[in-house]
C-alpha positions as CSV (number, residue, x, y, z in Angstrom):
1,X,-26.7,-8.4,16.2
2,X,-26.3,-9.5,12.6
3,X,-24.3,-12.6,11.7
4,X,-21.6,-12.5,8.9
5,X,-23.3,-15.4,7.1
6,X,-26.8,-13.9,7.1
7,X,-25.5,-10.5,6.0
8,X,-23.6,-12.1,3.1
9,X,-26.7,-14.0,2.0
10,X,-28.7,-10.8,2.0
11,X,-26.1,-9.0,-0.2
12,X,-25.9,-11.9,-2.6
13,X,-29.7,-11.8,-3.0
14,X,-29.6,-8.1,-3.6
15,X,-26.9,-8.5,-6.2
16,X,-28.8,-11.2,-7.9
17,X,-31.9,-8.9,-8.0
18,X,-30.2,-5.8,-9.4
19,X,-30.0,-5.0,-13.0
20,X,-26.4,-4.1,-13.8
21,X,-26.0,-0.6,-15.1
22,X,-25.0,0.0,-18.7
23,X,-21.8,1.6,-17.5
24,X,-21.0,-1.4,-15.4
25,X,-17.5,-2.5,-14.6
26,X,-15.6,-4.3,-17.3
27,X,-15.9,-7.8,-15.8
28,X,-17.9,-10.7,-17.1
29,X,-21.3,-11.7,-15.7
30,X,-20.4,-14.3,-13.0
31,X,-21.6,-17.9,-12.8
32,X,-23.9,-19.1,-10.1
33,X,-22.7,-19.1,-6.5
34,X,-20.3,-21.8,-5.5
35,X,-17.3,-22.5,-3.3
36,X,-14.8,-21.5,-6.0
37,X,-16.6,-19.0,-8.2
38,X,-18.5,-15.7,-8.1
39,X,-21.9,-15.4,-6.5
40,X,-24.9,-15.2,-8.7
41,X,-25.0,-11.7,-10.3
42,X,-21.7,-10.7,-8.8
43,X,-18.5,-9.9,-10.5
44,X,-16.3,-12.8,-11.8
45,X,-12.6,-12.1,-11.4
46,X,-10.0,-12.2,-14.1
47,X,-6.6,-13.4,-13.0
48,X,-4.7,-12.6,-16.2
49,X,-3.0,-9.5,-14.8
50,X,-1.0,-7.5,-17.3
51,X,2.7,-8.3,-16.8
52,X,3.4,-4.6,-17.3
53,X,1.1,-3.8,-14.3
54,X,2.9,-6.4,-12.1
55,X,6.2,-4.9,-13.1
56,X,5.1,-1.4,-12.3
57,X,3.5,-2.2,-9.0
58,X,5.7,-4.9,-7.6
59,X,8.7,-5.1,-9.8
60,X,7.9,-8.6,-11.1
61,X,6.6,-9.7,-14.5
62,X,6.3,-13.4,-13.8
63,X,2.9,-14.1,-12.2
64,X,4.0,-17.5,-10.8
65,X,3.9,-17.4,-7.1
66,X,1.7,-14.3,-6.9
67,X,-1.5,-14.9,-5.0
68,X,-4.7,-15.1,-7.1
69,X,-6.3,-12.3,-5.1
70,X,-3.4,-10.1,-6.0
71,X,-3.6,-11.1,-9.6
72,X,-7.3,-10.3,-9.7
73,X,-6.7,-6.9,-8.0
74,X,-3.9,-6.1,-10.5
75,X,-6.1,-7.0,-13.4
76,X,-8.7,-4.5,-12.4
77,X,-5.9,-1.9,-11.6
78,X,-4.8,-2.2,-15.2
79,X,-8.2,-1.5,-16.7
80,X,-8.6,1.7,-18.6
81,X,-9.9,4.8,-16.7
82,X,-12.3,6.8,-18.8
83,X,-12.8,10.5,-18.4
84,X,-16.1,9.9,-16.8
85,X,-14.7,7.4,-14.4
86,X,-11.8,9.7,-13.5
87,X,-14.3,12.6,-12.8
88,X,-16.4,10.4,-10.6
89,X,-13.3,9.1,-8.8
90,X,-12.2,12.7,-8.1
91,X,-15.6,13.5,-6.7
92,X,-15.6,10.5,-4.4
93,X,-12.1,11.3,-3.3
94,X,-12.8,14.9,-2.5
95,X,-16.2,14.5,-0.9
96,X,-15.3,11.5,1.3
97,X,-18.6,9.9,0.5
98,X,-20.3,9.3,-2.8
99,X,-22.9,7.4,-4.8
100,X,-21.3,5.5,-7.7
101,X,-24.5,5.7,-9.8
102,X,-24.8,1.9,-10.4
103,X,-27.5,1.2,-7.8
104,X,-25.4,-1.5,-6.4
105,X,-26.3,-2.7,-2.9
106,X,-22.8,-2.8,-1.4
107,X,-21.3,0.0,0.7
108,X,-17.6,0.1,1.1
109,X,-15.4,2.3,3.3
110,X,-11.7,3.1,3.8
111,X,-11.1,3.8,7.5
112,X,-7.7,5.5,7.6
113,X,-5.8,6.0,10.9
114,X,-4.1,9.1,9.3
115,X,-4.8,10.3,5.8
116,X,-3.1,13.7,5.7
117,X,-0.1,13.1,3.5
118,X,0.3,12.4,-0.2
119,X,0.9,8.6,0.2
120,X,-2.3,8.1,2.1
121,X,-4.3,10.4,-0.2
122,X,-3.1,8.4,-3.3
123,X,-3.8,5.2,-1.5
124,X,-7.4,6.4,-0.9
125,X,-7.7,7.2,-4.6
126,X,-6.4,3.7,-5.5
127,X,-9.3,2.2,-3.4
128,X,-11.8,4.5,-5.0
129,X,-10.8,3.6,-8.5
130,X,-10.9,-0.1,-7.6
131,X,-14.3,0.2,-6.2
132,X,-15.6,1.8,-9.4
133,X,-14.7,-1.4,-11.3
134,X,-17.4,-3.2,-9.3
135,X,-21.1,-2.5,-10.3
136,X,-22.2,-4.1,-7.1
137,X,-20.7,-1.2,-5.1
138,X,-23.2,1.6,-4.9
139,X,-21.6,3.8,-2.2
140,X,-18.0,4.6,-1.1
141,X,-17.1,6.2,2.2
142,X,-13.8,7.5,3.6
143,X,-12.8,8.4,7.1
144,X,-9.5,9.6,8.6
145,X,-8.8,9.7,12.4
146,X,-5.7,12.0,12.1
147,X,-3.7,9.8,14.4
148,X,-6.4,10.0,17.2
149,X,-7.1,6.5,18.5
150,X,-10.4,7.5,20.0
151,X,-11.5,9.0,16.7
152,X,-10.4,5.9,14.9
153,X,-12.6,3.8,17.2
154,X,-15.5,6.3,16.7
155,X,-15.0,6.2,12.9
156,X,-15.4,2.4,12.8
157,X,-18.4,2.5,15.1
158,X,-19.9,5.1,12.8
159,X,-19.4,2.9,9.8
160,X,-21.0,0.0,11.5
161,X,-24.0,2.2,12.3
162,X,-24.2,3.1,8.6
163,X,-24.5,-0.6,7.8
164,X,-21.4,-0.7,5.6
165,X,-20.5,-4.1,4.1
166,X,-16.8,-3.8,3.8
167,X,-14.2,-1.7,5.7
168,X,-10.7,-1.5,4.3
169,X,-8.6,-0.4,7.2
170,X,-5.2,1.2,7.8
171,X,-5.2,0.7,11.6
172,X,-2.5,3.1,12.8
173,X,-3.8,2.8,16.3
174,X,-2.7,-0.9,16.3
175,X,-4.2,-3.4,18.7
176,X,-6.2,-0.7,20.5
177,X,-8.6,-1.1,17.6
178,X,-9.2,-4.9,18.2
179,X,-12.4,-4.5,20.3
180,X,-14.1,-2.2,17.7
181,X,-12.9,-4.3,14.8
182,X,-14.4,-7.4,16.6
183,X,-17.6,-5.4,16.9
184,X,-17.6,-4.8,13.1
185,X,-17.0,-8.4,12.4
186,X,-19.7,-9.5,14.7
187,X,-22.0,-7.0,12.9
188,X,-21.4,-8.7,9.6
189,X,-18.8,-6.3,8.3
190,X,-15.9,-7.6,6.2
191,X,-12.9,-5.9,7.7
192,X,-9.6,-6.2,5.8
193,X,-6.3,-4.4,6.7
194,X,-3.6,-3.4,4.3
195,X,0.0,-2.3,4.3
196,X,1.2,-4.3,7.2
197,X,-1.8,-3.3,9.3
198,X,-1.9,-6.7,11.2
199,X,-4.0,-6.6,14.4
200,X,-3.4,-9.2,17.1
201,X,-3.4,-12.7,15.8
202,X,-5.8,-11.9,13.0
203,X,-8.7,-13.8,14.4
204,X,-11.0,-10.8,14.9
205,X,-11.4,-9.8,11.2
206,X,-11.6,-11.3,7.8
207,X,-8.1,-10.9,6.2
208,X,-5.0,-8.8,6.0
209,X,-2.8,-7.6,3.2
210,X,0.8,-7.2,4.2
211,X,4.3,-7.1,3.0
212,X,6.9,-9.7,4.0
213,X,8.8,-7.2,6.1
214,X,11.3,-9.7,7.4
215,X,12.2,-10.7,3.9
216,X,12.5,-7.0,3.0
217,X,15.2,-6.7,5.6
218,X,16.9,-9.8,4.3
219,X,16.8,-8.4,0.8
220,X,18.4,-5.2,2.1
221,X,21.2,-7.3,3.6
222,X,21.7,-9.3,0.5
223,X,22.2,-6.1,-1.6
224,X,24.6,-4.6,1.0
225,X,26.6,-7.8,1.2
226,X,26.9,-7.9,-2.6
227,X,27.5,-4.2,-3.3
228,X,29.4,-3.1,-0.2
229,X,31.1,-6.4,0.8
230,X,33.3,-4.8,3.4
231,X,32.4,-1.5,5.1
232,X,30.2,0.5,7.5
233,X,26.4,0.7,7.2
234,X,23.6,2.3,9.2
235,X,19.9,1.8,9.6
236,X,17.4,4.6,9.4
237,X,13.9,4.1,10.8
238,X,10.7,6.1,11.2
239,X,9.0,7.0,14.5
240,X,10.6,5.8,17.7
241,X,9.6,2.2,18.5
242,X,7.4,1.7,15.4
243,X,7.1,-2.0,14.7
244,X,7.7,-1.7,10.9
245,X,11.3,-0.4,11.3
246,X,12.0,-2.7,14.2
247,X,10.9,-5.7,12.2
248,X,12.9,-5.3,9.1
249,X,16.0,-4.2,11.0
250,X,15.8,-7.3,13.2
251,X,15.8,-9.4,10.1
252,X,18.5,-7.5,8.3
253,X,21.1,-7.3,11.0
254,X,21.7,-11.1,11.4
255,X,21.8,-11.4,7.6
256,X,24.6,-9.0,7.1
257,X,27.9,-10.5,6.1
258,X,31.0,-10.7,8.3
259,X,32.6,-7.8,6.5
260,X,29.7,-5.4,7.2
261,X,29.9,-3.3,10.3
262,X,26.5,-1.9,11.5
263,X,27.5,1.5,13.1
264,X,24.1,2.4,14.4
265,X,20.4,3.1,14.0
266,X,18.5,6.4,14.0
267,X,14.9,7.5,13.9
268,X,13.8,10.0,11.3
269,X,10.0,10.2,11.7
270,X,10.0,9.5,8.0
271,X,10.7,13.2,7.3
272,X,13.5,15.0,5.3
273,X,14.4,16.9,8.4
274,X,14.7,13.7,10.4
275,X,16.8,12.1,7.7
276,X,19.1,15.1,7.6
277,X,19.7,15.1,11.3
278,X,20.3,11.3,11.4
279,X,22.7,11.3,8.4
280,X,24.5,14.4,9.7
281,X,25.2,12.5,12.9
282,X,26.4,9.3,11.1
283,X,28.6,11.2,8.6
284,X,30.2,13.2,11.4
285,X,31.3,10.0,13.1
286,X,31.7,7.9,10.0
287,X,32.5,9.9,6.9
288,X,33.4,6.6,5.2
289,X,29.8,5.2,5.6
290,X,29.2,2.8,2.7
291,X,25.6,1.8,3.0
292,X,22.3,2.8,4.4
293,X,19.0,0.9,4.7
294,X,15.8,2.9,5.1
295,X,12.1,2.9,4.3
296,X,11.3,6.2,2.7
297,X,12.8,7.2,-0.6
298,X,11.4,10.8,-0.6
299,X,12.6,11.4,3.0
300,X,16.1,10.5,2.1
301,X,16.4,13.8,0.2
302,X,17.3,15.1,3.7
303,X,20.1,12.6,3.7
304,X,21.5,14.0,0.5
305,X,21.4,17.4,2.1
306,X,23.5,16.1,4.9
307,X,26.2,15.0,2.5
308,X,26.2,18.4,0.9
309,X,26.4,20.1,4.3
310,X,29.3,17.9,5.3
311,X,31.1,18.5,2.0
312,X,31.3,14.8,1.3
313,X,30.6,13.0,-2.0
314,X,27.6,10.7,-2.0
315,X,29.5,7.4,-2.1
316,X,26.8,5.1,-0.9
317,X,24.7,2.0,-1.5
318,X,21.1,2.8,-0.4
319,X,18.4,0.2,0.1
320,X,14.8,1.5,0.3
321,X,11.3,0.2,0.9
322,X,9.5,2.9,-1.0
323,X,9.8,4.6,-4.4
324,X,9.0,8.3,-4.3
325,X,10.1,9.7,-7.6
326,X,11.8,12.9,-6.2
327,X,14.9,10.9,-5.1
328,X,15.2,9.1,-8.5
329,X,14.9,12.4,-10.4
330,X,17.6,13.9,-8.1
331,X,19.8,10.9,-8.9
332,X,19.3,11.6,-12.6
333,X,20.1,15.3,-12.1
334,X,23.3,14.3,-10.2
335,X,24.4,12.6,-13.5
336,X,23.5,9.0,-12.5
337,X,26.6,8.6,-10.4
338,X,28.0,5.0,-10.4
339,X,29.2,5.4,-6.8
340,X,25.6,6.2,-5.6
341,X,23.5,3.1,-6.1
342,X,19.9,3.0,-5.1
343,X,17.8,-0.2,-4.7
344,X,14.1,0.1,-3.9
345,X,11.0,-2.0,-3.4
346,X,7.5,-0.6,-3.8
347,X,5.4,2.3,-2.4
348,X,2.5,-0.1,-2.0
349,X,-0.4,2.4,-2.5
350,X,-2.1,-0.4,-4.5
351,X,-2.5,-2.6,-1.4
352,X,-5.8,-0.9,-0.7
353,X,-7.0,-2.2,-4.1
354,X,-6.0,-5.8,-3.1
355,X,-7.8,-5.4,0.3
356,X,-11.0,-4.3,-1.4
357,X,-10.8,-7.1,-4.1
358,X,-10.2,-9.7,-1.3
359,X,-13.4,-8.6,0.4
360,X,-15.4,-8.5,-2.8
361,X,-14.1,-11.9,-3.9
362,X,-15.3,-13.3,-0.5
363,X,-18.7,-11.8,-1.1
364,X,-18.8,-13.2,-4.6
365,X,-18.1,-16.8,-3.4
366,X,-14.4,-17.1,-3.9
367,X,-12.1,-18.8,-1.4
368,X,-9.9,-16.0,0.1
369,X,-7.1,-16.7,2.6
370,X,-7.1,-15.0,6.0
371,X,-3.7,-13.4,5.3
372,X,-2.1,-12.4,2.0
373,X,1.6,-11.7,2.1
374,X,3.3,-9.8,-0.7
375,X,7.0,-10.6,-1.0
376,X,9.4,-7.6,-1.8
377,X,11.0,-7.4,-5.2
378,X,13.9,-5.0,-5.3
379,X,14.9,-3.0,-8.3
380,X,17.9,-0.8,-9.0
381,X,17.1,2.7,-10.0
382,X,17.4,3.8,-13.6
383,X,16.5,7.0,-15.5
384,X,13.0,5.6,-16.4
385,X,12.1,5.8,-12.7
386,X,12.1,9.6,-12.8
387,X,8.6,11.1,-13.4
388,X,8.7,14.8,-13.6
389,X,5.0,15.1,-14.3
390,X,4.2,13.8,-10.8
391,X,4.4,15.5,-7.3
392,X,7.7,14.9,-5.7
393,X,6.4,12.4,-3.1
394,X,4.4,10.3,-5.6
395,X,5.2,6.6,-5.7
396,X,6.1,5.4,-9.2
397,X,4.4,2.0,-8.4
398,X,1.0,3.6,-8.0
399,X,-1.7,2.7,-10.5
400,X,-3.5,6.0,-10.3
401,X,-3.2,7.5,-13.8
402,X,-0.9,10.5,-13.9
403,X,-3.6,12.8,-15.2
404,X,-5.7,11.9,-12.2
405,X,-2.8,12.6,-9.8
406,X,-2.3,16.0,-11.3
407,X,-6.0,16.7,-11.0
408,X,-5.8,15.8,-7.3
409,X,-3.0,18.3,-6.8
410,X,-3.7,21.1,-9.3
């Protein structure tokens, strides 16, 4: 059984010995190993993230209060993607395993609990592009368990057997993965979750990247209190009993003002069909519904269909967690109605980048916290949020270049 410390030392020695390829990532040669700097021969991070990147990804241009790991990840996310890098990224993304060509000693993997939708696929590409900015990374692997818990466990065990150094995880199977994640940690693997994939108390793995989901619910309430004031609202969630929906809803409800009446909750499975059914039920009982809080922007296209089927105007304040462009383009096509207000957070595809950078910073000698929480920053929709050159369900906050997305979905 390998220890984390000994494996890390071995990697640092290998990095120090390697000659960085001429096509190396655009980061400076790092200083010698130390508690607050990069390991000898490893990548030194730049924390001067472009404000335009911070605005695109998280809706904030002021870097104050943003964790240094996030800033380092966003700096790399904003680096130019050459034609050669894009071609290699597409190869890695399609083949699920690739050699980066740098000769770097580090192997990284994204272990996805379910990768078969556009959001997960773009999140995978985000991680691949981030990995290609590190010359130390010589191999990239991807697995998807397709919502099969036993397969997810087998995938992680397989990655341990392949002697991977870093696993970025989206642990859909939840706490059932704790024993195998503990095995990975004990084997010296740096396991980092992303997108609210917190397991247990967090003690069995290196770090997690998560949104402040409670604050998201409170932000939803703040907007409804300001924009609705007095009226009826409803909550839409995803799959029955999922913790994400339950958490933000539990924080939103007590923050609603006295003039707001919560008329009910409904599951949608995060699909358009589910959104249509849920909103049809609400509009039948409450045609004067004034506000809705929900996670998935793209799925709410079904909600708009429910208004059409009911013969009702869309007189609504809608608060959303994600930012699929199809809904925003529909709002533009509707004539940007003043009585249909949309507020949204971020799709969060880029969180896989932050998870990878957190692990790489740890390897390179930086002090990385055991939990990195990203606060929500809500924006009101405007015409610039409609991207007609992207697939309908693409998130506008993604840092995957549009030409790469189009190449992913020709």
